C-alpha positions as CSV (number, residue, x, y, z in Angstrom):
1,M,-0.5,-29.7,-6.3
2,A,-2.1,-26.6,-7.8
3,P,-3.9,-28.4,-10.6
4,G,-5.2,-30.9,-8.1
5,K,-6.6,-28.1,-5.8
6,S,-8.2,-26.3,-8.7
7,E,-9.7,-29.5,-9.9
8,R,-11.2,-30.3,-6.5
9,R,-12.6,-26.7,-6.3
10,K,-14.2,-27.1,-9.7
11,R,-15.8,-30.4,-8.6
12,G,-18.4,-29.7,-5.9
13,R,-19.5,-32.2,-3.4
14,W,-22.5,-33.2,-5.5
15,E,-20.4,-33.8,-8.6
16,Q,-18.1,-36.1,-6.6
17,Y,-21.0,-37.9,-5.0
18,N,-22.8,-38.2,-8.4
19,A,-19.7,-39.7,-10.0
20,D,-19.3,-42.2,-7.3
21,F,-23.0,-43.0,-7.3
22,N,-23.0,-43.6,-11.1
23,A,-19.9,-45.8,-10.8
24,D,-21.5,-48.0,-8.3
25,E,-25.1,-47.8,-9.6
26,N,-25.0,-51.1,-11.4
27,S,-23.7,-53.1,-8.4
28,Q,-26.1,-51.4,-6.1
29,S,-29.2,-51.8,-8.2
30,S,-29.0,-55.6,-7.8
31,N,-29.8,-55.3,-4.1
32,L,-32.3,-52.5,-3.4
33,G,-33.0,-53.7,0.2
34,E,-29.4,-53.3,1.3
35,R,-28.6,-49.9,-0.3
36,N,-29.2,-47.9,2.8
37,N,-28.8,-50.4,5.7
38,S,-27.3,-47.7,7.9
39,S,-30.3,-45.5,7.5
40,D,-32.9,-45.5,10.3
41,K,-35.7,-45.1,7.8
42,D,-34.8,-48.2,5.8
43,A,-34.1,-50.2,8.9
44,T,-37.8,-50.2,9.7
45,V,-38.9,-51.2,6.3
46,P,-39.5,-55.0,5.7
47,K,-37.9,-56.7,2.7
48,A,-41.4,-56.9,1.1
49,A,-41.7,-53.2,1.3
50,S,-38.3,-52.6,-0.3
51,H,-39.2,-54.4,-3.5
52,N,-39.9,-51.9,-6.2
53,L,-42.8,-53.2,-8.3
54,E,-42.2,-50.6,-11.0
55,G,-38.6,-51.7,-11.3
56,Q,-39.5,-55.3,-11.6
57,T,-42.0,-54.7,-14.4
58,M,-40.6,-54.7,-17.9
59,I,-42.3,-51.8,-19.7
60,T,-40.9,-51.1,-23.1
61,R,-43.7,-49.0,-24.7
62,T,-44.3,-45.3,-24.0
63,D,-46.3,-42.7,-25.8
64,D,-45.1,-39.5,-27.3
65,F,-45.0,-37.7,-24.0
66,G,-43.1,-40.5,-22.2
67,A,-46.1,-41.9,-20.3
68,K,-46.2,-45.7,-19.8
69,D,-48.4,-47.6,-22.3
70,Y,-50.0,-50.6,-20.6
71,R,-52.3,-51.6,-23.4
72,H,-50.4,-54.7,-24.4
73,E,-49.7,-55.8,-20.8
74,M,-53.3,-55.2,-19.5
75,K,-55.9,-56.8,-21.8
76,L,-59.4,-55.5,-21.1
77,K,-62.2,-57.8,-20.0
78,P,-65.3,-58.1,-22.2
79,D,-67.4,-56.4,-19.5
80,H,-64.8,-53.9,-18.5
81,V,-67.3,-51.0,-18.7
82,S,-69.0,-52.3,-15.5
83,R,-65.7,-52.7,-13.7
84,P,-64.5,-49.6,-11.8
85,L,-60.7,-49.7,-11.7
86,W,-57.4,-50.5,-13.3
87,V,-54.5,-52.2,-11.5
88,A,-51.2,-51.2,-13.1
89,P,-48.1,-53.5,-12.9
90,D,-46.3,-50.9,-10.8
91,G,-48.9,-51.2,-8.0
92,H,-50.8,-48.1,-8.8
93,I,-54.6,-48.4,-8.8
94,F,-56.9,-46.0,-10.6
95,L,-60.6,-45.9,-9.6
96,E,-63.5,-44.3,-11.5
97,S,-65.5,-42.2,-8.9
98,F,-68.5,-42.1,-11.3
99,S,-68.9,-45.9,-11.4
100,P,-72.0,-47.5,-9.8
101,V,-69.7,-49.8,-8.0
102,Y,-67.7,-46.9,-6.5
103,K,-68.9,-47.3,-3.0
104,H,-67.9,-50.9,-2.8
105,A,-64.5,-50.4,-4.5
106,H,-63.7,-47.3,-2.5
107,D,-64.2,-49.0,0.9
108,F,-62.1,-52.0,-0.3
109,L,-59.2,-49.8,-1.7
110,I,-59.0,-47.8,1.5
111,A,-58.4,-51.1,3.3
112,I,-55.7,-52.4,1.1
113,A,-53.9,-49.4,-0.5
114,E,-52.7,-45.9,0.3
115,P,-54.5,-42.9,-1.4
116,V,-52.2,-40.9,-3.6
117,C,-54.4,-38.4,-5.3
118,R,-58.2,-38.1,-5.3
119,P,-59.6,-35.5,-7.7
120,E,-63.2,-35.5,-8.7
121,F,-63.4,-38.3,-11.3
122,I,-60.3,-40.5,-11.1
123,H,-58.8,-41.6,-7.8
124,E,-55.2,-43.0,-7.6
125,Y,-54.1,-45.4,-4.9
126,Q,-50.8,-47.3,-4.3
127,L,-50.3,-50.8,-3.0
128,T,-47.7,-50.9,-0.3
129,A,-46.5,-53.6,2.1
130,Y,-47.8,-51.6,5.1
131,S,-51.2,-51.1,3.5
132,L,-51.5,-54.8,2.9
133,Y,-50.5,-55.5,6.5
134,A,-53.4,-53.2,7.5
135,A,-55.8,-55.1,5.3
136,V,-54.9,-58.4,6.9
137,S,-55.1,-56.9,10.4
138,I,-58.8,-56.0,9.8
139,G,-59.6,-59.6,8.8
140,L,-59.0,-59.8,5.0
141,Q,-57.2,-62.9,3.8
142,T,-54.7,-63.1,0.9
143,S,-57.2,-64.9,-1.3
144,D,-59.9,-62.3,-0.5
145,I,-57.7,-59.4,-1.6
146,I,-56.6,-61.1,-4.8
147,E,-60.1,-62.3,-5.7
148,Y,-61.9,-59.1,-5.1
149,L,-59.2,-57.1,-7.0
150,E,-59.7,-59.4,-9.9
151,R,-63.5,-58.9,-9.8
152,L,-63.2,-55.1,-9.7
153,S,-60.4,-54.7,-12.3
154,K,-61.1,-53.9,-15.9
155,S,-58.2,-56.2,-16.9
156,S,-56.6,-59.3,-15.5
157,L,-54.3,-58.7,-12.5
158,P,-50.5,-58.7,-13.4
159,K,-48.6,-61.6,-12.1
160,G,-46.2,-59.3,-10.2
161,I,-49.1,-57.8,-8.3
162,I,-50.4,-61.2,-7.2
163,E,-46.9,-62.3,-6.0
164,F,-46.5,-59.0,-4.2
165,I,-49.8,-59.4,-2.3
166,K,-48.9,-62.9,-1.3
167,M,-45.5,-62.0,-0.2
168,C,-46.8,-59.2,2.1
169,T,-49.8,-60.9,3.6
170,L,-49.1,-64.6,4.1
171,S,-46.9,-64.0,7.2
172,Y,-49.0,-61.3,8.8
173,G,-51.1,-62.3,11.8
174,K,-49.0,-65.3,12.8
175,V,-47.5,-63.5,15.7
176,K,-49.3,-61.5,18.4
177,L,-48.2,-59.1,21.1
178,V,-50.2,-59.7,24.3
179,L,-50.3,-57.9,27.7
180,K,-51.1,-60.3,30.6
181,Y,-50.8,-59.4,34.3
182,N,-48.6,-56.4,33.5
183,R,-46.2,-58.5,31.5
184,Y,-45.7,-58.6,27.7
185,F,-45.7,-61.8,25.7
186,I,-45.2,-62.8,22.1
187,E,-47.7,-65.5,21.1
188,S,-48.0,-67.7,18.1
189,R,-49.6,-71.1,17.2
190,H,-46.9,-71.7,14.6
191,S,-43.8,-73.4,16.1
192,D,-41.6,-72.6,13.2
193,V,-42.3,-68.9,13.5
194,I,-41.5,-69.0,17.3
195,Q,-38.3,-70.8,16.6
196,T,-37.3,-68.2,14.0
197,L,-37.9,-65.4,16.4
198,L,-36.1,-67.0,19.3
199,K,-33.0,-67.7,17.1
200,D,-32.7,-64.0,16.2
201,K,-29.9,-62.3,18.2
202,V,-31.8,-59.0,18.5
203,I,-34.9,-60.6,20.0
204,Q,-32.7,-62.8,22.3
205,Q,-31.4,-59.7,23.9
206,C,-35.0,-58.5,24.6
207,L,-36.2,-61.7,26.4
208,A,-37.3,-61.1,30.0
209,E,-36.0,-64.6,31.0
210,D,-33.6,-66.8,29.1
211,K,-36.2,-69.6,28.7
212,P,-37.6,-71.4,25.6
213,A,-41.1,-71.1,24.4
214,I,-43.7,-72.7,26.6
215,E,-47.1,-74.2,26.0
216,V,-50.1,-72.4,27.4
217,P,-53.5,-73.9,28.0
218,Q,-56.2,-73.3,25.4
219,T,-58.3,-70.2,25.8
220,K,-61.9,-69.9,24.7
221,I,-62.4,-68.4,21.3
222,N,-65.2,-65.9,21.4
223,V,-66.9,-65.3,18.1
224,E,-69.8,-63.3,19.3
225,K,-70.2,-60.0,17.5
226,I,-69.4,-56.8,19.3
227,Q,-72.3,-54.3,19.6
228,I,-70.7,-50.8,19.4
229,P,-72.8,-48.2,21.3
230,G,-74.7,-45.7,19.1
231,I,-74.6,-47.5,15.7
232,Q,-77.5,-49.9,15.7
233,Q,-80.0,-47.2,14.6
234,Q,-77.5,-45.9,12.1
235,Q,-77.1,-49.3,10.5
236,Q,-80.8,-49.7,10.1
237,E,-81.2,-46.3,8.5
238,T,-78.3,-47.0,6.1
239,K,-79.8,-50.3,5.1
240,E,-83.2,-48.7,4.4
241,K,-81.5,-46.1,2.2
242,D,-79.6,-48.7,0.2
243,D,-82.7,-50.8,-0.4
244,K,-84.4,-47.8,-2.0
245,K,-81.6,-47.2,-4.4
246,P,-81.6,-48.9,-7.8
247,N,-79.1,-51.7,-8.0
248,D,-76.6,-51.2,-10.9
249,V,-73.9,-53.3,-9.3
250,P,-72.9,-56.5,-11.0
251,E,-74.1,-59.5,-9.0
252,D,-70.8,-61.1,-8.4
253,I,-69.4,-57.9,-6.9
254,E,-72.5,-57.3,-4.8
255,S,-72.4,-60.8,-3.2
256,Y,-68.6,-60.7,-2.6
257,Y,-68.7,-57.3,-1.1
258,G,-71.1,-58.5,1.5
259,K,-68.6,-61.2,2.4
260,L,-65.7,-58.8,2.8
261,D,-67.8,-56.3,4.8
262,G,-68.7,-58.8,7.4
263,D,-67.4,-58.8,10.9
264,D,-66.4,-62.5,11.2
265,E,-62.9,-63.7,10.4
266,D,-62.4,-66.3,7.7
267,E,-60.1,-68.5,9.7
268,D,-60.7,-72.1,10.4
269,E,-61.7,-72.3,14.1
270,E,-61.3,-76.1,14.4
271,A,-57.8,-76.0,13.0
272,I,-56.8,-73.3,15.4
273,K,-58.2,-75.2,18.4
274,N,-55.9,-78.2,17.5
275,L,-52.8,-76.0,17.7
276,Q,-50.9,-75.3,20.9
277,L,-50.2,-71.7,21.8
278,L,-46.5,-71.0,22.1
279,T,-45.3,-67.9,24.0
280,F,-42.3,-66.1,25.4
281,E,-41.9,-63.0,27.5
282,I,-40.1,-59.8,26.6
283,R,-39.0,-56.8,28.6
284,Q,-41.3,-53.8,28.6
285,E,-38.5,-51.4,27.7
286,S,-37.7,-53.5,24.6
287,I,-41.2,-53.5,23.0
288,E,-40.3,-51.0,20.3
289,I,-37.1,-52.9,19.4
290,V,-39.1,-56.2,19.1
291,Q,-41.9,-54.7,17.1
292,K,-39.4,-53.1,14.7
293,R,-37.3,-56.3,14.4
294,C,-40.4,-58.5,13.7
295,I,-41.3,-56.2,10.8
296,E,-37.8,-56.7,9.4
297,L,-38.2,-60.5,9.8
298,E,-41.5,-60.4,7.8
299,Y,-43.6,-61.3,10.9
300,P,-45.3,-58.0,12.0
301,L,-46.8,-58.2,15.4
302,L,-50.6,-58.2,15.5
303,A,-51.8,-56.3,18.6
304,E,-55.4,-57.3,19.6
305,Y,-57.2,-57.1,22.9
306,D,-60.0,-59.5,23.8
307,F,-61.4,-57.1,26.3
308,R,-64.7,-58.9,27.0
309,N,-62.8,-61.9,28.3
310,D,-60.5,-59.8,30.4
311,T,-61.4,-60.6,34.0
312,F,-58.2,-59.1,35.5
313,N,-59.1,-55.5,34.8
314,E,-62.4,-54.1,36.1
315,N,-65.0,-52.6,33.8
316,L,-65.3,-48.8,33.7
317,G,-69.1,-48.9,33.7
318,I,-69.8,-46.1,31.2
319,D,-71.8,-46.0,28.0
320,L,-72.8,-43.4,25.3
321,K,-75.8,-41.3,26.0
322,S,-79.0,-42.2,24.3
323,S,-78.9,-38.9,22.4
324,T,-75.5,-39.7,20.8
325,N,-75.6,-40.8,17.2
326,L,-72.6,-41.6,15.0
327,R,-72.2,-40.6,11.4
328,P,-71.7,-43.4,8.8
329,Y,-68.0,-42.9,8.4
330,Q,-67.5,-42.8,12.2
331,E,-69.4,-46.1,12.5
332,K,-67.4,-47.6,9.7
333,S,-64.1,-46.7,11.3
334,L,-65.1,-48.3,14.6
335,R,-66.3,-51.5,12.8
336,K,-62.9,-51.8,11.3
337,M,-61.4,-51.5,14.8
338,F,-63.7,-54.0,16.5
339,G,-64.4,-56.2,13.4
340,N,-63.4,-59.6,14.8
341,S,-64.8,-59.3,18.4
342,R,-61.5,-57.8,19.6
343,A,-60.0,-54.3,19.7
344,R,-57.3,-53.8,17.2
345,S,-54.4,-51.3,17.6
346,G,-54.0,-48.9,14.8
347,V,-54.6,-45.4,13.4
348,I,-57.8,-43.8,12.2
349,V,-57.5,-40.8,9.9
350,L,-60.4,-38.3,9.8
351,P,-60.4,-34.7,8.5
352,C,-60.6,-31.7,10.8
353,G,-64.1,-31.2,12.1
354,A,-65.2,-34.8,11.3
355,G,-65.6,-35.9,14.9
356,K,-62.4,-37.7,15.8
357,T,-63.0,-37.0,19.5
358,L,-66.4,-38.7,19.3
359,V,-64.8,-41.8,17.7
360,G,-62.3,-41.9,20.6
361,V,-65.0,-41.6,23.2
362,T,-67.0,-44.3,21.5
363,A,-64.0,-46.6,21.4
364,A,-63.4,-46.0,25.2
365,T,-67.0,-46.8,26.0
366,T,-66.9,-50.0,23.9
367,V,-63.7,-51.3,25.5
368,N,-65.1,-50.1,28.8
369,K,-61.8,-50.6,30.7
370,R,-59.2,-48.2,32.2
371,C,-58.4,-45.6,29.5
372,L,-55.5,-43.1,29.0
373,V,-56.0,-40.1,26.7
374,L,-52.8,-38.3,25.5
375,A,-53.2,-34.9,23.8
376,T,-50.8,-32.2,22.6
377,S,-51.7,-29.3,24.8
378,N,-53.6,-28.3,28.0
379,V,-56.4,-26.9,25.9
380,S,-56.9,-30.2,24.1
381,V,-57.0,-31.9,27.5
382,E,-59.9,-29.7,28.6
383,Q,-61.6,-30.3,25.2
384,W,-61.4,-34.1,25.7
385,R,-62.8,-33.8,29.2
386,G,-65.7,-31.8,27.9
387,Q,-66.4,-34.3,25.1
388,F,-66.4,-37.3,27.5
389,K,-69.0,-35.5,29.6
390,L,-71.0,-34.5,26.6
391,W,-71.2,-37.8,24.8
392,S,-70.9,-40.4,27.6
393,T,-72.4,-41.2,31.0
394,I,-69.1,-40.9,32.7
395,R,-69.0,-39.3,36.2
396,D,-66.7,-36.5,37.3
397,D,-64.9,-38.7,39.8
398,Q,-64.0,-41.1,36.9
399,L,-62.3,-38.3,34.9
400,I,-58.7,-37.5,36.0
401,R,-56.6,-34.7,34.4
402,F,-52.8,-34.8,34.7
403,T,-51.4,-31.5,33.3
404,R,-49.3,-28.7,34.7
405,E,-52.4,-26.5,35.2
406,A,-54.8,-29.2,36.5
407,R,-53.9,-32.2,38.5
408,D,-56.8,-34.1,39.8
409,P,-56.0,-36.6,42.6
410,V,-55.5,-40.2,41.4
411,P,-57.4,-43.1,43.1
412,S,-55.6,-44.3,46.3
413,G,-56.2,-46.5,49.3
414,S,-59.2,-48.8,48.9
415,N,-60.0,-47.2,45.5
416,A,-56.5,-47.6,44.1
417,N,-57.7,-50.2,41.5
418,K,-60.8,-48.2,40.6
419,P,-60.9,-47.8,36.7
420,I,-60.7,-44.3,35.5
421,V,-60.2,-42.2,32.3
422,C,-57.0,-40.2,32.7
423,I,-56.3,-37.3,30.3
424,S,-52.8,-35.9,30.0
425,T,-50.3,-34.5,27.5
426,Y,-47.4,-36.2,25.7
427,S,-44.9,-33.8,27.2
428,M,-46.2,-34.4,30.7
429,V,-45.9,-38.1,30.6
430,A,-42.6,-38.2,28.7
431,Y,-40.9,-35.6,30.9
432,T,-37.7,-37.0,32.5
433,G,-36.8,-34.2,34.9
434,K,-37.6,-33.7,38.5
435,R,-41.3,-33.7,39.4
436,T,-43.3,-32.5,42.4
437,Y,-44.5,-35.1,44.9
438,A,-48.1,-35.1,43.5
439,A,-46.8,-35.4,39.9
440,E,-44.5,-38.2,40.9
441,E,-47.3,-40.1,42.5
442,A,-49.5,-39.7,39.4
443,M,-46.7,-41.0,37.2
444,K,-46.3,-44.0,39.4
445,Y,-50.0,-44.7,39.1
446,I,-49.9,-44.4,35.3
447,E,-46.8,-46.7,35.0
448,S,-48.0,-49.4,37.4
449,R,-51.5,-49.9,35.8
450,E,-52.7,-51.9,32.9
451,W,-54.6,-49.6,30.5
452,G,-57.2,-51.2,28.4
453,L,-57.1,-48.5,25.8
454,V,-54.7,-45.6,25.1
455,L,-56.1,-42.9,22.9
456,L,-53.4,-40.9,21.1
457,D,-54.6,-37.6,19.8
458,E,-52.7,-36.1,16.8
459,V,-50.8,-39.3,16.6
460,H,-48.4,-38.0,13.9
461,T,-46.4,-36.4,16.7
462,I,-45.6,-39.8,18.3
463,P,-42.5,-40.6,16.1
464,A,-40.7,-37.7,17.7
465,K,-37.9,-39.0,19.9
466,M,-39.3,-37.5,23.2
467,F,-42.9,-38.5,22.6
468,R,-42.3,-42.1,21.5
469,R,-41.0,-42.7,25.0
470,V,-44.6,-42.6,26.2
471,L,-45.3,-46.0,24.5
472,T,-42.6,-47.8,26.5
473,I,-43.8,-46.2,29.8
474,V,-47.5,-47.0,29.5
475,R,-48.6,-50.6,29.6
476,A,-51.6,-50.8,27.2
477,H,-53.6,-53.6,25.7
478,C,-54.8,-51.5,22.8
479,K,-53.5,-48.3,21.2
480,L,-55.7,-46.1,19.0
481,G,-54.2,-43.2,17.1
482,L,-56.3,-40.3,15.8
483,T,-55.1,-37.7,13.4
484,A,-56.2,-35.6,10.4
485,T,-52.7,-35.3,8.9
486,L,-50.8,-38.5,8.6
487,V,-47.7,-36.6,7.4
488,R,-44.4,-35.6,8.9
489,E,-41.5,-33.6,7.4
490,D,-38.9,-36.0,8.7
491,D,-40.4,-39.0,6.9
492,K,-40.8,-40.9,10.2
493,I,-44.5,-41.4,9.7
494,T,-43.9,-45.1,8.8
495,D,-42.7,-45.6,12.3
496,L,-46.3,-45.6,13.4
497,N,-46.7,-49.1,11.8
498,F,-44.7,-50.7,14.6
499,L,-45.2,-48.0,17.3
500,I,-49.0,-48.0,17.1
501,G,-50.2,-50.3,14.4
502,P,-51.4,-50.1,10.8
503,K,-53.9,-47.6,9.4
504,I,-57.4,-48.9,10.2
505,Y,-59.5,-46.4,8.3
506,E,-59.1,-43.2,6.4
507,A,-62.0,-41.0,5.3
508,N,-62.1,-38.9,2.1
509,W,-62.6,-35.3,3.1
510,M,-64.1,-34.4,-0.4
511,E,-66.9,-36.9,0.1
512,L,-67.6,-35.7,3.5
513,E,-67.7,-32.1,2.2
514,K,-70.1,-33.0,-0.5
515,A,-72.4,-34.8,2.0
516,G,-72.4,-31.6,4.1
517,Q,-70.8,-33.4,7.1
518,I,-67.8,-31.0,7.2
519,A,-67.5,-27.4,6.2
520,K,-66.4,-26.5,2.6
521,V,-62.8,-25.4,2.4
522,Q,-61.6,-22.3,0.6
523,C,-57.8,-21.8,0.8
524,A,-56.2,-18.5,0.3
525,E,-52.5,-17.4,0.5
526,V,-51.8,-13.8,1.4
527,W,-48.3,-12.5,0.9
528,C,-47.2,-10.0,3.5
529,P,-44.1,-8.0,2.3
530,M,-42.0,-6.3,4.9
531,S,-41.5,-2.6,4.9
532,A,-38.1,-1.3,3.8
533,E,-36.9,-0.4,7.2
534,F,-38.1,-3.7,8.8
535,Y,-36.6,-5.7,6.0
536,S,-33.3,-4.0,6.4
537,Y,-33.2,-4.9,10.1
538,Y,-34.3,-8.5,9.2
539,L,-31.3,-8.9,6.9
540,R,-28.8,-7.8,9.5
541,A,-30.3,-10.0,12.3
542,Q,-29.0,-13.4,13.3
543,I,-30.6,-16.5,11.9
544,G,-32.4,-17.4,15.1
545,R,-33.9,-13.9,15.4
546,R,-35.0,-13.8,11.7
547,L,-37.6,-16.4,12.4
548,L,-39.2,-14.3,15.1
549,L,-39.0,-11.2,12.9
550,A,-40.7,-13.0,10.0
551,V,-43.6,-14.1,12.2
552,M,-43.9,-10.7,13.9
553,N,-44.0,-8.8,10.5
554,P,-46.2,-5.8,11.2
555,N,-47.9,-6.1,7.8
556,K,-48.8,-9.7,8.6
557,F,-50.4,-8.6,11.9
558,R,-52.4,-5.8,10.2
559,I,-53.6,-8.2,7.4
560,C,-54.6,-10.8,10.0
561,Q,-56.4,-8.2,12.1
562,F,-58.3,-7.0,9.0
563,L,-59.4,-10.5,7.9
564,I,-60.7,-11.3,11.4
565,M,-62.6,-8.0,11.6
566,Y,-64.0,-8.5,8.1
567,H,-65.4,-12.0,8.9
568,E,-66.7,-10.8,12.3
569,R,-68.8,-8.2,10.6
570,R,-70.3,-10.9,8.4
571,N,-71.0,-13.0,11.5
572,D,-68.9,-15.8,10.2
573,K,-67.7,-18.5,12.6
574,I,-64.0,-18.2,13.1
575,A,-61.9,-21.2,14.2
576,T,-60.0,-20.8,17.4
577,K,-57.5,-23.6,17.4
578,P,-55.4,-21.9,16.2
579,R,-56.6,-19.8,13.2
580,R,-55.2,-22.1,10.5
581,N,-57.9,-20.8,8.1
582,I,-56.5,-17.3,8.3
583,I,-52.8,-17.6,8.9
584,I,-50.3,-20.4,9.7
585,L,-47.7,-19.6,12.4
586,K,-44.7,-21.4,13.7
587,S,-45.8,-23.0,17.0
588,S,-42.8,-21.5,18.8
589,C,-43.9,-18.0,18.0
590,C,-47.7,-18.3,18.4
591,W,-47.4,-16.8,21.9
592,N,-46.2,-13.5,20.6
593,F,-49.3,-13.1,18.4
594,F,-51.4,-14.1,21.4
595,R,-49.9,-11.4,23.6
596,I,-50.5,-8.7,20.9
597,F,-54.1,-9.7,20.4
598,S,-54.7,-9.9,24.1
599,R,-53.5,-6.3,24.5
600,K,-56.1,-5.3,21.9
601,N,-58.8,-7.0,24.3
602,D,-59.7,-9.4,21.5
603,P,-59.2,-13.1,22.3
604,M,-58.5,-14.1,18.8
605,L,-55.9,-16.8,19.4
606,I,-56.7,-19.6,21.9
């Protein structure tokens, strides 16, 4: 027994796991999609997304440094100099930012791929299943994506890339999630798709009634273009600027870009009219399960809201002020959201200071229905309220705050169905404990109403277990997420694809910085060593207390105070939410810094 014990002690847990992993590696590599079926993360990834393009591509040549050599697999076109990008067999796309076709190619790649790295001259993107879902959701067809990539590429597209694009895009858009009269329905004009969903055991458990799909009378298809408030003047100015610039863009790319940048869908309207609409109802509390399961079945749900033909919900009656003007990137993000005469659910990513709030206010005035805004803190609620009053014609009685500090009365009596804009926090709506009578009445109002639009500020917080409950409580036709950092430490950011929708638009902060539309960033890291006595106490403290001691390091406080005083003497503008340009604090300990600065009579942290 002794040798066995010593052998086990020599072999750590990693060695044992590594040996078992290597022993089973060959059998597991044949089925990448089933390797981690018990994992929550992999359970939400469709089969198309689990395919590894790089693993399927046979690359036998490498250079002296081990880098992949694609010269034999990717033959250059005769006019490759005028083409702006390379499409590698593993799904990576490399774009020349100095190309005269950069503007056209950049807008296209943002729609179909995820940005990986964007330095000054060469930008890298990655094709993923979710990014291709997003491309189809904004109106791009499979043939459009393949054809335009072929036109932009310096070499012919690899066959594996073409197959991957077809696999990820052909099934998207066939199934829609619709909210009608406070009830959720799954709709499709493809009978085979409906039958596939109804035969699935997971979806069967989510049905509101145990009934087969039914036929619904035809609804009018509205193809009139949406006029987003505040962008008509901007579009005219942009067109005049483009007309003055010399045209170095190849003719085929220029003409095809105009086709892709249009607002109309490419679907055959007559063929659609000849198909019957099939639908079945699902329970409200099972929406997340159905959305997740449909992605696994390769039929992601398309959430669109035809708000102009919605006669059930009364119009809010607000508009942007005549003095409100949108910047080009704001206008472009809204055109992606309202591109096919409907409001699409999804996520818009804009850097800090780029005007995400104005985008949300403009979306609310465009939909012009009952709107719910969810923020992360009471301070953000007040900021949203101020921005609505600043940019729109909304009245005070149409703005309702629902927080612990401010609870405006909700409409009641004869005004119970009056449309409003309600601004609250995630924690306030998701709270499951006992509430006061006024708070309980406000929650009943939120839960019982159809919301035309739900604006989710800092949407990357939604995948948290507590916050995602909000989406099952609130009945919403359209959900728009706004964030500057589409990243989470727990790798649950992909859950947004079925909780909210695909990424609609993402702006490049470096381009906005060059254009002077956001402030230039200079990052600095300041190390704050502890004194010997303080460090000795830190080492003897418990783990939970060490975090507090690390944040309340006296040297860190002194350096922070010095930096603020230094910039105040220079009359520099200092951010107040919170001071991420000076020091990054753990959110649970920010209050300690706030109390210390308050004692100094200096409101540095807000």
